[in-house]
N, C-alpha and C positions, 0 to 999 in steps of 0.2 A: 520450423514454421510451416504453416500450410502453404500450398502453392498459391502464388499471387499475393501473399501477405507482405506488408512492408513494416519494417521496424520504425517506430515513431519515438521511442525513448530507450536509452541505454545508460549504463553507468560502469565504472571500473569493477563493481562487484557483480554485475549481471549484464551480459551482452544484449539480452532482450528484456527490457523492463516493461515495454508495451509494444503492441503491434496492431495494425489495422488491416482489415481485409475488405476491400471495396468500401462502400459507404455505410454498411450496416453492421459490421463486426469490429468491435474495439476491445482488446484484451489487455489487462494490466497484471503485472506480477505483484503480488501483495495486495494490500487493501488501502488505497489512498483515501477511502472514505472514513477510515478509523482515526479518530482524534487520539491525542495522548491520553486523555481521561478514559476513553474506552479501552485502550490497551492496558492501562494501569489497572482498571477494574477487572479485566480478564485475567491478568497476572494474579491479582488478589484472589479471585474465585478459584483459579487453578491451584493456588497454594493451599487454600482451604480444603480442596478436594484431593490433596495428596501429592501435589507437585513438590519435588524435593526443594528444601529451603534454598540451597545454593543455586539451583536453577532459577528460582523465582527472583533471587537477588541479582543474578546476572541479567535477567530480563529487565529488571528495574534500572540497572546501570546502563544497559544498552539503550533503553528508552530515553534516559537523560542525555546520552551522547548523541542520539539520532532523533532528537525531538522534532516533531513537525510543528513549525510555527504557523500561526493563523493565516499568514499570507500564502504559504505553500498549500495549506489545506484548502483555502478558498480558490486558489488557482486550479487545483485538481478538480474541485467541485464544478467550477465553471467549464473546464475542458470536457468533463463528462456530460454536462447539460447541453453544451454546444453540439457535441457529437450526436446526441439524441435528437436535436432539432434538425440535423442535416437530412434533406430529402433523399 
């Protein structure tokens, strides 16, 4: 982490899921703005472009197991919007 940064989200899989630095820097691991439909479409596009079938199928299974529900997606969206409003 950069000097002065504070961890604002973590999980068993990742010690630093998100961090903030002051009031103008907010970093997140991954892409909370991606919906399940977006990820599914990306998997399909990659599969059409040569991604091995077994890898694409694993991605689809993982997406089903770790699906982002609308409430979580909306919560992340609001967190990001609120952060951007902070003076």
